[in-house]
DSSP file (Angstrom, degrees, kcal/mol; ACC not computed):
  #  RESIDUE AA STRUCTURE BP1 BP2  ACC     N-H-->O    O-->H-N    N-H-->O    O-->H-N    TCO  KAPPA ALPHA  PHI   PSI    X-CA   Y-CA   Z-CA
    1    1 A M              0   0    0      0, 0.0     2,-0.1     0, 0.0     3,-0.0   0.000 360.0 360.0 360.0 136.9  -54.0   48.9  -25.3
    2    2 A E     >  -     0   0    0      1,-0.1     4,-2.4     4,-0.0     5,-0.2  -0.429 360.0-122.6 -72.9 150.1  -50.9   46.8  -25.6
    3    3 A K  H  > S+     0   0    0      1,-0.2     4,-2.3     2,-0.2     5,-0.2   0.891 111.2  52.5 -60.2 -42.6  -51.1   43.8  -27.8
    4    4 A D  H  > S+     0   0    0      1,-0.2     4,-2.6     2,-0.2    -1,-0.2   0.930 110.4  47.8 -60.4 -45.8  -50.1   41.4  -25.0
    5    5 A F  H  > S+     0   0    0      1,-0.2     4,-3.2     2,-0.2     5,-0.3   0.933 110.1  52.2 -61.1 -45.9  -52.9   42.8  -22.7
    6    6 A A  H  X S+     0   0    0     -4,-2.4     4,-2.1     1,-0.2    -1,-0.2   0.903 112.5  45.5 -57.9 -43.1  -55.5   42.5  -25.5
    7    7 A Q  H  X S+     0   0    0     -4,-2.3     4,-1.9     2,-0.2    -1,-0.2   0.908 114.4  48.1 -67.1 -42.1  -54.5   38.9  -26.1
    8    8 A Q  H  X S+     0   0    0     -4,-2.6     4,-1.9     2,-0.2    -2,-0.2   0.886 112.0  49.0 -67.0 -38.8  -54.5   38.1  -22.4
    9    9 A F  H  X S+     0   0    0     -4,-3.2     4,-2.5     2,-0.2    -1,-0.2   0.889 108.7  53.6 -67.4 -37.9  -57.9   39.8  -21.9
   10   10 A E  H  X S+     0   0    0     -4,-2.1     4,-2.5    -5,-0.3    -2,-0.2   0.883 107.1  52.0 -61.3 -38.8  -59.3   37.8  -24.9
   11   11 A A  H  X S+     0   0    0     -4,-1.9     4,-2.4     2,-0.2    -1,-0.2   0.894 109.0  50.5 -64.4 -39.7  -58.1   34.6  -23.2
   12   12 A L  H  X S+     0   0    0     -4,-1.9     4,-2.6     2,-0.2    -2,-0.2   0.931 111.4  47.6 -62.8 -46.0  -59.9   35.7  -20.0
   13   13 A L  H  X S+     0   0    0     -4,-2.5     4,-2.5     1,-0.2    -2,-0.2   0.894 111.2  51.5 -62.5 -41.0  -63.1   36.3  -21.9
   14   14 A E  H  X S+     0   0    0     -4,-2.5     4,-2.4     2,-0.2    -1,-0.2   0.924 112.2  45.3 -63.0 -44.6  -62.8   33.0  -23.7
   15   15 A K  H  X S+     0   0    0     -4,-2.4     4,-2.7     2,-0.2     5,-0.2   0.902 112.6  51.3 -66.9 -40.5  -62.4   31.1  -20.5
   16   16 A Y  H  X S+     0   0    0     -4,-2.6     4,-2.6     2,-0.2     5,-0.2   0.926 111.2  48.1 -61.0 -45.0  -65.2   33.0  -18.8
   17   17 A S  H  X>S+     0   0    0     -4,-2.5     4,-2.9     2,-0.2     5,-0.9   0.912 111.5  50.6 -61.2 -43.8  -67.5   32.2  -21.8
   18   18 A E  H  X5S+     0   0    0     -4,-2.4     4,-1.1     4,-0.2    -2,-0.2   0.928 115.2  42.1 -60.5 -46.0  -66.5   28.5  -21.6
   19   19 A L  H  <5S+     0   0    0     -4,-2.7    -2,-0.2     2,-0.2    -1,-0.2   0.855 119.1  44.8 -71.1 -34.4  -67.2   28.3  -17.9
   20   20 A L  H  <5S+     0   0    0     -4,-2.6    -2,-0.2    -5,-0.2    -3,-0.2   0.927 137.8   0.7 -76.4 -47.2  -70.4   30.3  -18.1
   21   21 A V  H  <5S-     0   0    0     -4,-2.9    -3,-0.2     2,-0.3    -2,-0.2   0.462  90.1-116.2-126.8  -4.9  -72.1   28.8  -21.2
   22   22 A G  S  <<S+     0   0    0     -4,-1.1     2,-0.3    -5,-0.9    -4,-0.2   0.640  82.5  98.5  79.2  13.0  -69.8   26.0  -22.4
   23   23 A Q        -     0   0    0     -6,-0.8    -2,-0.3     2,-0.1    -1,-0.2  -0.981  42.5-179.5-135.3 146.4  -69.1   27.7  -25.8
   24   24 A T        +     0   0    0     -2,-0.3    -6,-0.1    -3,-0.1    -1,-0.1   0.189  36.6 131.8-130.5  17.9  -66.3   29.9  -27.0
   25   25 A D  S  > S-     0   0    0      1,-0.1     4,-2.5    -8,-0.1     5,-0.2  -0.313  70.2-107.1 -67.3 159.5  -67.3   30.8  -30.6
   26   26 A E  H  > S+     0   0    0      1,-0.2     4,-2.3     2,-0.2     5,-0.2   0.871 117.1  52.2 -58.6 -42.5  -66.9   34.5  -31.5
   27   27 A A  H  > S+     0   0    0      1,-0.2     4,-1.8     2,-0.2    -1,-0.2   0.915 112.2  45.7 -62.8 -42.3  -70.7   35.2  -31.5
   28   28 A T  H  > S+     0   0    0      2,-0.2     4,-2.7     1,-0.2    -2,-0.2   0.906 110.9  52.6 -67.7 -41.4  -71.2   33.7  -28.1
   29   29 A K  H  X S+     0   0    0     -4,-2.5     4,-2.6     1,-0.2    -2,-0.2   0.889 108.4  51.4 -61.9 -38.0  -68.1   35.5  -26.7
   30   30 A E  H  X S+     0   0    0     -4,-2.3     4,-2.5     2,-0.2    -1,-0.2   0.895 110.5  48.6 -65.9 -38.9  -69.6   38.8  -28.0
   31   31 A K  H  X S+     0   0    0     -4,-1.8     4,-2.9     2,-0.2    -2,-0.2   0.923 112.1  48.7 -64.4 -43.7  -72.9   38.1  -26.3
   32   32 A V  H  X S+     0   0    0     -4,-2.7     4,-2.8     2,-0.2     5,-0.2   0.912 111.5  49.9 -62.7 -42.3  -71.1   37.2  -23.1
   33   33 A K  H  X S+     0   0    0     -4,-2.6     4,-2.4     2,-0.2     5,-0.2   0.937 113.4  45.2 -61.8 -47.1  -69.1   40.5  -23.3
   34   34 A A  H  X S+     0   0    0     -4,-2.5     4,-2.6     1,-0.2     5,-0.2   0.916 114.5  49.1 -63.3 -43.3  -72.2   42.6  -23.9
   35   35 A W  H  X S+     0   0    0     -4,-2.9     4,-2.7     2,-0.2    -2,-0.2   0.922 112.2  47.6 -62.1 -46.0  -74.1   40.8  -21.1
   36   36 A A  H  X S+     0   0    0     -4,-2.8     4,-2.1     2,-0.2    -2,-0.2   0.920 115.3  44.5 -64.3 -44.6  -71.3   41.2  -18.6
   37   37 A L  H  X S+     0   0    0     -4,-2.4     4,-2.6    -5,-0.2     5,-0.2   0.926 114.4  48.7 -67.1 -44.3  -70.8   44.9  -19.4
   38   38 A Y  H  X S+     0   0    0     -4,-2.6     4,-2.8    -5,-0.2    -2,-0.2   0.917 111.2  50.9 -60.7 -44.2  -74.5   45.6  -19.4
   39   39 A S  H  X S+     0   0    0     -4,-2.7     4,-1.7    -5,-0.2    -1,-0.2   0.905 110.9  48.4 -61.4 -41.9  -74.9   43.8  -16.1
   40   40 A H  H  X S+     0   0    0     -4,-2.1     4,-2.5     2,-0.2     5,-0.3   0.935 113.3  46.4 -64.8 -45.6  -72.1   45.8  -14.5
   41   41 A I  H  X S+     0   0    0     -4,-2.6     4,-3.3     1,-0.2     8,-0.2   0.912 109.8  54.7 -63.0 -41.9  -73.5   49.1  -15.8
   42   42 A A  H  < S+     0   0    0     -4,-2.8    -1,-0.2     1,-0.2    -2,-0.2   0.862 113.9  41.7 -60.8 -35.6  -77.0   48.2  -14.6
   43   43 A K  H  < S+     0   0    0     -4,-1.7    -1,-0.2    -5,-0.2    -2,-0.2   0.868 123.3  36.2 -79.2 -37.2  -75.7   47.5  -11.1
   44   44 A S  H  < S+     0   0    0     -4,-2.5    -2,-0.2     1,-0.2    -3,-0.2   0.784 135.2  16.9 -89.8 -27.5  -73.3   50.5  -10.8
   45   45 A M    >X  +     0   0    0     -4,-3.3     4,-1.5    -5,-0.3     3,-0.8  -0.506  63.8 165.1-143.1  69.6  -75.4   53.1  -12.8
   46   46 A P  H 3> S+     0   0    0      0, 0.0     4,-2.3     0, 0.0     5,-0.2   0.825  77.2  60.1 -60.3 -31.1  -79.0   52.0  -13.0
   47   47 A A  H 3> S+     0   0    0      1,-0.2     4,-2.5     2,-0.2     5,-0.2   0.880 102.0  53.6 -64.5 -35.6  -80.2   55.5  -14.1
   48   48 A L  H <> S+     0   0    0     -3,-0.8     4,-2.9     2,-0.2    -1,-0.2   0.912 108.3  49.3 -64.2 -42.0  -77.9   55.4  -17.1
   49   49 A I  H  X S+     0   0    0     -4,-1.5     4,-2.9    -8,-0.2    -2,-0.2   0.915 110.5  50.9 -62.9 -42.2  -79.5   52.1  -18.2
   50   50 A G  H  X S+     0   0    0     -4,-2.3     4,-1.9     2,-0.2    -2,-0.2   0.921 112.4  46.1 -60.4 -43.8  -82.9   53.6  -17.7
   51   51 A H  H  X S+     0   0    0     -4,-2.5     4,-2.1     2,-0.2    -2,-0.2   0.935 114.2  47.6 -63.5 -47.4  -81.9   56.6  -19.9
   52   52 A W  H  X S+     0   0    0     -4,-2.9     4,-2.7     1,-0.2    -2,-0.2   0.903 110.4  52.6 -60.3 -43.1  -80.3   54.3  -22.5
   53   53 A S  H  < S+     0   0    0     -4,-2.9     7,-0.2     1,-0.2    -1,-0.2   0.875 109.8  48.6 -63.0 -37.7  -83.4   52.0  -22.6
   54   54 A A  H  < S+     0   0    0     -4,-1.9    -1,-0.2    -5,-0.2    -2,-0.2   0.881 115.1  44.6 -69.7 -37.3  -85.7   55.0  -23.1
   55   55 A L  H  < S+     0   0    0     -4,-2.1    -2,-0.2     1,-0.2    -1,-0.2   0.866 126.3  28.7 -72.6 -36.6  -83.5   56.4  -26.0
   56   56 A Y     X  +     0   0    0     -4,-2.7     4,-2.2    -5,-0.2    -1,-0.2  -0.614  62.2 163.0-128.8  71.3  -83.0   53.0  -27.7
   57   57 A P  H  > S+     0   0    0      0, 0.0     4,-2.1     0, 0.0    -1,-0.1   0.825  80.0  55.3 -61.6 -30.7  -85.9   50.7  -27.1
   58   58 A E  H  > S+     0   0    0      2,-0.2     4,-2.1     1,-0.2     5,-0.1   0.913 108.8  47.0 -68.4 -40.4  -84.9   48.4  -30.0
   59   59 A A  H  > S+     0   0    0      2,-0.2     4,-2.6     1,-0.2    -1,-0.2   0.884 110.2  53.6 -66.8 -37.9  -81.4   48.0  -28.5
   60   60 A R  H  X S+     0   0    0     -4,-2.2     4,-2.3    -7,-0.2    -2,-0.2   0.914 108.1  50.1 -62.0 -41.8  -83.0   47.3  -25.1
   61   61 A A  H  X S+     0   0    0     -4,-2.1     4,-1.7     1,-0.2    -2,-0.2   0.905 111.3  48.6 -63.1 -41.0  -85.1   44.6  -26.7
   62   62 A E  H  X S+     0   0    0     -4,-2.1     4,-2.3     1,-0.2    -2,-0.2   0.893 109.4  52.6 -65.6 -38.8  -82.1   43.0  -28.3
   63   63 A M  H  X S+     0   0    0     -4,-2.6     4,-2.8     1,-0.2    -2,-0.2   0.890 106.1  53.9 -63.7 -38.6  -80.2   43.2  -24.9
   64   64 A K  H  X S+     0   0    0     -4,-2.3     4,-2.4     1,-0.2    -1,-0.2   0.895 108.4  50.1 -61.4 -39.6  -83.1   41.3  -23.3
   65   65 A E  H  X S+     0   0    0     -4,-1.7     4,-2.8     2,-0.2    -2,-0.2   0.911 110.6  49.2 -64.3 -42.1  -82.7   38.6  -26.0
   66   66 A I  H  X S+     0   0    0     -4,-2.3     4,-2.7     2,-0.2     5,-0.2   0.926 110.9  50.0 -62.7 -45.0  -79.0   38.4  -25.3
   67   67 A I  H  X S+     0   0    0     -4,-2.8     4,-2.3     1,-0.2    -2,-0.2   0.920 112.6  47.1 -59.8 -44.1  -79.6   38.1  -21.6
   68   68 A N  H  X S+     0   0    0     -4,-2.4     4,-2.7     2,-0.2    -2,-0.2   0.908 110.8  51.7 -65.0 -41.8  -82.2   35.4  -22.2
   69   69 A D  H  X S+     0   0    0     -4,-2.8     4,-2.8     1,-0.2     5,-0.2   0.929 111.0  47.6 -59.4 -45.8  -79.8   33.5  -24.6
   70   70 A I  H  X S+     0   0    0     -4,-2.7     4,-2.6     1,-0.2    -1,-0.2   0.911 111.9  50.8 -62.6 -42.2  -77.0   33.6  -22.0
   71   71 A K  H  X S+     0   0    0     -4,-2.3     4,-2.4    -5,-0.2    -2,-0.2   0.931 112.7  45.2 -61.0 -46.6  -79.4   32.4  -19.3
   72   72 A V  H  X S+     0   0    0     -4,-2.7     4,-2.5     2,-0.2     5,-0.2   0.931 114.4  48.1 -64.2 -46.4  -80.6   29.5  -21.4
   73   73 A L  H  X S+     0   0    0     -4,-2.8     4,-2.5    -5,-0.2    -1,-0.2   0.895 111.9  50.6 -62.1 -39.5  -77.1   28.5  -22.5
   74   74 A N  H  X S+     0   0    0     -4,-2.6     4,-2.6    -5,-0.2    -1,-0.2   0.916 110.7  48.5 -64.7 -43.7  -75.9   28.7  -18.8
   75   75 A E  H  X S+     0   0    0     -4,-2.4     4,-2.3     2,-0.2    -2,-0.2   0.915 112.9  47.9 -63.0 -43.1  -78.7   26.5  -17.7
   76   76 A Q  H  X S+     0   0    0     -4,-2.5     4,-2.3     2,-0.2    -2,-0.2   0.913 112.5  49.5 -62.7 -42.8  -78.0   24.0  -20.4
   77   77 A H  H  X S+     0   0    0     -4,-2.5     4,-1.5     2,-0.2    -2,-0.2   0.906 111.1  49.0 -64.0 -42.6  -74.3   24.0  -19.6
   78   78 A R  H  X S+     0   0    0     -4,-2.6     4,-0.9     1,-0.2    -1,-0.2   0.911 111.6  49.2 -64.2 -42.1  -75.0   23.5  -15.9
   79   79 A K  H >X S+     0   0    0     -4,-2.3     3,-0.6     1,-0.2     4,-0.6   0.897 109.6  51.4 -64.2 -40.0  -77.3   20.6  -16.6
   80   80 A S  H 3< S+     0   0    0     -4,-2.3     3,-0.4     1,-0.2    -1,-0.2   0.795 109.3  51.3 -68.9 -26.6  -74.8   18.9  -18.9
   81   81 A N  H 3< S+     0   0    0     -4,-1.5    -1,-0.2     1,-0.2    -2,-0.2   0.647  99.6  64.4 -83.6 -15.0  -72.1   19.2  -16.3
   82   82 A Q  H <<        0   0    0     -4,-0.9    -1,-0.2    -3,-0.6    -2,-0.2   0.667 360.0 360.0 -79.8 -17.2  -74.3   17.6  -13.6
   83   83 A K     <        0   0    0     -4,-0.6    -1,-0.2    -3,-0.4    -2,-0.1   0.483 360.0 360.0 -75.3 360.0  -74.4   14.3  -15.4
């Protein structure tokens, strides 16, 4: 990957994280990245997610936590923007 592209993609991820959950710290961006990729895979190849979940139940549990964290942060962000 070219350096310019990597920086530009990082900027896209940062803005997406900001708009989605209102936070752009590295930990939150990593959660958003994992959530977005997992969501895409789940929609495009659900059998792969099923296979992965069966192989790695601990990782699936962690992914569920990440999904819940993103959901909670998104709801909080939306409520704070409605005021």
